[in-house]
C-alpha atoms as an extended CHARMM CRD file, in Angstrom:
* protein
*
       155  EXT
         1         1  MET       CA            102.5170000000      119.8560000000      101.4680000000  PROA      1               0.0000000000
         2         2  SER       CA            102.8290000000      115.9530000000      100.7240000000  PROA      2               0.0000000000
         3         3  ASP       CA            100.0250000000      114.1980000000       98.7470000000  PROA      3               0.0000000000
         4         4  SER       CA             98.9620000000      111.4700000000      100.4380000000  PROA      4               0.0000000000
         5         5  SER       CA             97.1380000000      109.5470000000       97.4650000000  PROA      5               0.0000000000
         6         6  PHE       CA             98.0040000000      106.6790000000       95.9780000000  PROA      6               0.0000000000
         7         7  ASN       CA             99.4460000000      106.7310000000       92.6960000000  PROA      7               0.0000000000
         8         8  PHE       CA             97.9890000000      103.5650000000       90.9250000000  PROA      8               0.0000000000
         9         9  GLN       CA             98.9830000000      101.9250000000       87.7160000000  PROA      9               0.0000000000
        10        10  ALA       CA             96.7400000000      102.1330000000       84.6130000000  PROA      10              0.0000000000
        11        11  VAL       CA             94.9160000000       99.3260000000       84.0780000000  PROA      11              0.0000000000
        12        12  THR       CA             94.2150000000       98.0500000000       80.5710000000  PROA      12              0.0000000000
        13        13  ALA       CA             90.4720000000       96.7790000000       80.8850000000  PROA      13              0.0000000000
        14        14  ASP       CA             88.6320000000       94.2420000000       78.6490000000  PROA      14              0.0000000000
        15        15  PRO       CA             86.2350000000       96.7670000000       76.2290000000  PROA      15              0.0000000000
        16        16  ALA       CA             82.9140000000       94.3890000000       77.2330000000  PROA      16              0.0000000000
        17        17  TRP       CA             83.0480000000       95.4820000000       81.0670000000  PROA      17              0.0000000000
        18        18  LYS       CA             80.1070000000       96.9430000000       81.7750000000  PROA      18              0.0000000000
        19        19  ILE       CA             80.6660000000       99.8980000000       84.5770000000  PROA      19              0.0000000000
        20        20  GLY       CA             78.3820000000      101.6270000000       86.7100000000  PROA      20              0.0000000000
        21        21  ILE       CA             78.7030000000      104.9270000000       88.3320000000  PROA      21              0.0000000000
        22        22  VAL       CA             76.3660000000      106.1060000000       90.8190000000  PROA      22              0.0000000000
        23        23  LYS       CA             76.3510000000      110.0330000000       91.5660000000  PROA      23              0.0000000000
        24        24  SER       CA             74.8900000000      111.6110000000       94.2020000000  PROA      24              0.0000000000
        25        25  LYS       CA             73.1800000000      115.2580000000       93.1790000000  PROA      25              0.0000000000
        26        26  TRP       CA             74.1020000000      116.7930000000       96.4710000000  PROA      26              0.0000000000
        27        27  ASN       CA             77.4870000000      118.6890000000       96.1740000000  PROA      27              0.0000000000
        28        28  HSD       CA             76.7750000000      117.8880000000       92.1800000000  PROA      28              0.0000000000
        29        29  GLU       CA             79.6040000000      120.5590000000       91.3780000000  PROA      29              0.0000000000
        30        30  ILE       CA             81.9940000000      118.5990000000       93.4650000000  PROA      30              0.0000000000
        31        31  VAL       CA             80.8600000000      115.0690000000       92.1680000000  PROA      31              0.0000000000
        32        32  ASN       CA             81.1510000000      115.7570000000       88.6520000000  PROA      32              0.0000000000
        33        33  MET       CA             84.5470000000      116.7040000000       88.7660000000  PROA      33              0.0000000000
        34        34  LEU       CA             85.0700000000      113.1850000000       90.6590000000  PROA      34              0.0000000000
        35        35  ALA       CA             82.7040000000      111.5650000000       87.7790000000  PROA      35              0.0000000000
        36        36  SER       CA             84.5920000000      113.2620000000       84.7410000000  PROA      36              0.0000000000
        37        37  GLU       CA             88.2070000000      112.0800000000       85.9620000000  PROA      37              0.0000000000
        38        38  VAL       CA             86.6510000000      108.3170000000       86.6430000000  PROA      38              0.0000000000
        39        39  VAL       CA             85.0630000000      108.8440000000       83.0890000000  PROA      39              0.0000000000
        40        40  LYS       CA             88.6220000000      110.2100000000       81.7100000000  PROA      40              0.0000000000
        41        41  HSD       CA             90.3310000000      106.7720000000       83.4340000000  PROA      41              0.0000000000
        42        42  LEU       CA             87.5940000000      104.2830000000       82.5280000000  PROA      42              0.0000000000
        43        43  GLU       CA             87.9430000000      105.8060000000       78.4960000000  PROA      43              0.0000000000
        44        44  ALA       CA             91.6030000000      105.5600000000       78.7200000000  PROA      44              0.0000000000
        45        45  SER       CA             91.6500000000      102.0810000000       80.1250000000  PROA      45              0.0000000000
        46        46  GLY       CA             89.6390000000      100.7610000000       77.0850000000  PROA      46              0.0000000000
        47        47  ILE       CA             85.9280000000      101.0400000000       78.4920000000  PROA      47              0.0000000000
        48        48  LYS       CA             83.1190000000      101.9830000000       76.3120000000  PROA      48              0.0000000000
        49        49  LEU       CA             80.1840000000      100.9110000000       78.1680000000  PROA      49              0.0000000000
        50        50  ILE       CA             79.3430000000      103.1850000000       81.1530000000  PROA      50              0.0000000000
        51        51  GLU       CA             75.9140000000      103.5330000000       82.7950000000  PROA      51              0.0000000000
        52        52  ILE       CA             75.5920000000      106.4200000000       85.0190000000  PROA      52              0.0000000000
        53        53  PHE       CA             72.6490000000      106.3980000000       87.5740000000  PROA      53              0.0000000000
        54        54  GLU       CA             71.6410000000      109.5230000000       89.8350000000  PROA      54              0.0000000000
        55        55  VAL       CA             70.7680000000      109.2290000000       93.5170000000  PROA      55              0.0000000000
        56        56  PRO       CA             69.5580000000      112.4090000000       95.2490000000  PROA      56              0.0000000000
        57        57  GLY       CA             72.3150000000      111.9990000000       98.0820000000  PROA      57              0.0000000000
        58        58  SER       CA             75.7060000000      110.2630000000       99.4620000000  PROA      58              0.0000000000
        59        59  TRP       CA             73.1760000000      108.2550000000      101.7900000000  PROA      59              0.0000000000
        60        60  GLU       CA             71.3670000000      106.5380000000       98.6430000000  PROA      60              0.0000000000
        61        61  LEU       CA             74.4780000000      105.7300000000       96.6300000000  PROA      61              0.0000000000
        62        62  ILE       CA             74.6940000000      102.1960000000       97.8360000000  PROA      62              0.0000000000
        63        63  SER       CA             70.6500000000      101.7170000000       97.2100000000  PROA      63              0.0000000000
        64        64  GLY       CA             71.3660000000      103.1890000000       93.7900000000  PROA      64              0.0000000000
        65        65  ALA       CA             74.5680000000      100.7680000000       93.4080000000  PROA      65              0.0000000000
        66        66  GLN       CA             72.2410000000       97.6810000000       94.2630000000  PROA      66              0.0000000000
        67        67  LYS       CA             70.3810000000       98.4000000000       91.1120000000  PROA      67              0.0000000000
        68        68  LEU       CA             73.4700000000       98.4770000000       89.1890000000  PROA      68              0.0000000000
        69        69  ILE       CA             74.6790000000       95.0680000000       90.0890000000  PROA      69              0.0000000000
        70        70  SER       CA             73.1570000000       92.7830000000       87.9480000000  PROA      70              0.0000000000
        71        71  LYS       CA             74.0500000000       94.6950000000       84.9970000000  PROA      71              0.0000000000
        72        72  CYS       CA             77.5520000000       95.9630000000       86.0470000000  PROA      72              0.0000000000
        73        73  ASP       CA             80.9370000000       94.0260000000       86.8350000000  PROA      73              0.0000000000
        74        74  LEU       CA             82.0690000000       97.1980000000       88.5140000000  PROA      74              0.0000000000
        75        75  ILE       CA             80.3110000000       99.7420000000       90.2270000000  PROA      75              0.0000000000
        76        76  ILE       CA             81.6920000000      103.3870000000       91.4360000000  PROA      76              0.0000000000
        77        77  PRO       CA             79.7020000000      105.3100000000       93.4510000000  PROA      77              0.0000000000
        78        78  LEU       CA             80.6410000000      109.2010000000       93.9980000000  PROA      78              0.0000000000
        79        79  GLY       CA             79.4390000000      111.4120000000       96.6340000000  PROA      79              0.0000000000
        80        80  VAL       CA             80.8230000000      114.0840000000       99.3430000000  PROA      80              0.0000000000
        81        81  VAL       CA             79.8540000000      113.9440000000      102.6520000000  PROA      81              0.0000000000
        82        82  ILE       CA             81.0780000000      117.4510000000      103.9700000000  PROA      82              0.0000000000
        83        83  ARG       CA             80.7380000000      117.7220000000      108.0800000000  PROA      83              0.0000000000
        84        84  GLY       CA             77.9750000000      119.7730000000      109.6150000000  PROA      84              0.0000000000
        85        85  GLU       CA             76.5540000000      120.9560000000      113.1060000000  PROA      85              0.0000000000
        86        86  THR       CA             75.2500000000      117.4850000000      113.4140000000  PROA      86              0.0000000000
        87        87  THR       CA             75.6900000000      113.9360000000      113.7650000000  PROA      87              0.0000000000
        88        88  HSD       CA             74.2200000000      113.3280000000      110.2130000000  PROA      88              0.0000000000
        89        89  TYR       CA             77.9820000000      113.2570000000      109.0650000000  PROA      89              0.0000000000
        90        90  GLU       CA             78.6060000000      110.6790000000      111.1890000000  PROA      90              0.0000000000
        91        91  SER       CA             76.1100000000      108.2330000000      110.1020000000  PROA      91              0.0000000000
        92        92  VAL       CA             76.3440000000      108.9410000000      106.2620000000  PROA      92              0.0000000000
        93        93  CYS       CA             79.9800000000      108.2550000000      106.3760000000  PROA      93              0.0000000000
        94        94  GLN       CA             79.6720000000      105.2610000000      108.4820000000  PROA      94              0.0000000000
        95        95  ASN       CA             76.9520000000      103.5640000000      106.7200000000  PROA      95              0.0000000000
        96        96  SER       CA             78.6600000000      104.3380000000      103.1890000000  PROA      96              0.0000000000
        97        97  ALA       CA             81.8820000000      102.1310000000      104.2430000000  PROA      97              0.0000000000
        98        98  ASN       CA             80.0070000000       99.5230000000      105.9730000000  PROA      98              0.0000000000
        99        99  SER       CA             77.6720000000       99.0250000000      102.7140000000  PROA      99              0.0000000000
       100       100  ILE       CA             81.0460000000       99.2020000000      100.6730000000  PROA      100             0.0000000000
       101       101  SER       CA             82.8670000000       97.0630000000      102.5190000000  PROA      101             0.0000000000
       102       102  LYS       CA             79.7220000000       94.4900000000      102.6320000000  PROA      102             0.0000000000
       103       103  LEU       CA             79.3890000000       94.7510000000       98.8140000000  PROA      103             0.0000000000
       104       104  GLY       CA             82.9840000000       93.9200000000       98.5540000000  PROA      104             0.0000000000
       105       105  LEU       CA             82.8730000000       90.8750000000      100.6550000000  PROA      105             0.0000000000
       106       106  LYS       CA             80.1240000000       89.5540000000       98.5390000000  PROA      106             0.0000000000
       107       107  GLY       CA             82.1380000000       89.7330000000       95.4550000000  PROA      107             0.0000000000
       108       108  ILE       CA             81.0280000000       93.0630000000       94.0770000000  PROA      108             0.0000000000
       109       109  CYS       CA             83.7770000000       94.8800000000       92.4100000000  PROA      109             0.0000000000
       110       110  ILE       CA             83.1090000000       98.7630000000       93.8440000000  PROA      110             0.0000000000
       111       111  GLY       CA             85.5070000000      101.5810000000       93.9380000000  PROA      111             0.0000000000
       112       112  ASN       CA             85.3530000000      103.9760000000       96.4760000000  PROA      112             0.0000000000
       113       113  GLY       CA             84.4230000000      107.5280000000       95.1740000000  PROA      113             0.0000000000
       114       114  ILE       CA             82.9550000000      108.8060000000       98.2440000000  PROA      114             0.0000000000
       115       115  LEU       CA             84.4260000000      111.8890000000      100.1010000000  PROA      115             0.0000000000
       116       116  ASN       CA             84.1830000000      112.1810000000      103.6230000000  PROA      116             0.0000000000
       117       117  VAL       CA             85.6710000000      115.5920000000      104.4400000000  PROA      117             0.0000000000
       118       118  GLU       CA             85.5240000000      118.2100000000      107.0010000000  PROA      118             0.0000000000
       119       119  ASN       CA             84.9290000000      121.1980000000      104.5350000000  PROA      119             0.0000000000
       120       120  TYR       CA             84.4510000000      122.3490000000      101.1880000000  PROA      120             0.0000000000
       121       121  ASP       CA             87.8910000000      123.2560000000      100.4600000000  PROA      121             0.0000000000
       122       122  GLN       CA             88.9480000000      119.6600000000      101.3190000000  PROA      122             0.0000000000
       123       123  ALA       CA             86.4210000000      118.4510000000       98.9250000000  PROA      123             0.0000000000
       124       124  ILE       CA             88.1110000000      120.4830000000       96.1660000000  PROA      124             0.0000000000
       125       125  SER       CA             91.2750000000      119.1170000000       96.8010000000  PROA      125             0.0000000000
       126       126  ARG       CA             90.4540000000      115.9060000000       96.5630000000  PROA      126             0.0000000000
       127       127  ALA       CA             87.9970000000      116.1670000000       93.2870000000  PROA      127             0.0000000000
       128       128  ASP       CA             90.1780000000      118.4710000000       91.5440000000  PROA      128             0.0000000000
       129       129  PRO       CA             92.2560000000      116.6490000000       88.6250000000  PROA      129             0.0000000000
       130       130  ASN       CA             95.3420000000      118.7830000000       89.4700000000  PROA      130             0.0000000000
       131       131  LEU       CA             95.4500000000      117.7860000000       92.9690000000  PROA      131             0.0000000000
       132       132  LYS       CA             94.3260000000      114.4050000000       94.2890000000  PROA      132             0.0000000000
       133       133  ASN       CA             92.3070000000      113.1630000000       91.5460000000  PROA      133             0.0000000000
       134       134  PHE       CA             90.3330000000      110.6210000000       93.9090000000  PROA      134             0.0000000000
       135       135  GLY       CA             87.8780000000      110.3600000000       91.2610000000  PROA      135             0.0000000000
       136       136  GLY       CA             90.8120000000      108.8330000000       88.9780000000  PROA      136             0.0000000000
       137       137  ASN       CA             92.1820000000      106.7020000000       91.8340000000  PROA      137             0.0000000000
       138       138  ALA       CA             88.4590000000      105.3050000000       92.2690000000  PROA      138             0.0000000000
       139       139  ALA       CA             88.2770000000      104.0170000000       88.8160000000  PROA      139             0.0000000000
       140       140  ILE       CA             91.5620000000      102.6160000000       88.7360000000  PROA      140             0.0000000000
       141       141  ALA       CA             91.3690000000      100.6800000000       92.1970000000  PROA      141             0.0000000000
       142       142  ALA       CA             87.6250000000       99.1100000000       90.7620000000  PROA      142             0.0000000000
       143       143  LEU       CA             89.4190000000       98.3860000000       87.3610000000  PROA      143             0.0000000000
       144       144  THR       CA             92.2910000000       96.6040000000       89.5500000000  PROA      144             0.0000000000
       145       145  LEU       CA             89.5790000000       94.5160000000       91.4750000000  PROA      145             0.0000000000
       146       146  VAL       CA             87.7880000000       93.6290000000       88.4930000000  PROA      146             0.0000000000
       147       147  GLU       CA             90.8360000000       92.3780000000       86.8610000000  PROA      147             0.0000000000
       148       148  ILE       CA             91.9040000000       90.6620000000       89.7570000000  PROA      148             0.0000000000
       149       149  LYS       CA             88.7570000000       88.7020000000       90.0720000000  PROA      149             0.0000000000
       150       150  GLN       CA             88.7580000000       87.9360000000       85.9310000000  PROA      150             0.0000000000
       151       151  ASN       CA             91.9500000000       86.5360000000       86.4490000000  PROA      151             0.0000000000
       152       152  ARG       CA             91.4860000000       84.5200000000       89.4900000000  PROA      152             0.0000000000
       153       153  MET       CA             88.3220000000       82.9610000000       87.4060000000  PROA      153             0.0000000000
       154       154  ALA       CA             90.4260000000       82.0400000000       84.0670000000  PROA      154             0.0000000000
       155       155  LYS       CA             92.4300000000       79.5130000000       86.4710000000  PROA      155             0.0000000000
């Protein structure tokens, strides 16, 4: 079995950066695994100030992220969308991906921590820190975006 996750290099963050994590309460056991890895990676990078905001489900993650934009240097939405019997899965996945892209295009540093999976086992595989660790990857990706933005602004 090959691991297709990307291995990011650690980023040393400015401890003054303010981080917003928006967590879905839906599928909370998986989201909490993601969040634990995000916080672990942020703290290892030197981040001290992390604001965690909870919303009901993955559909509401981007609305929650909007609330943190003025207060945070980067935002990491965390949620899990598991395919069910209806088209709700496609709506939530497409909405979250489009909304994250729009925020990124506006210059918001956002790390995508929303899992879109076919079943519960796939979600566990992607959230477990001993397996694919997508929470940690989302944190490092977001930190890298802030670093790029800060370096560009300093020049």
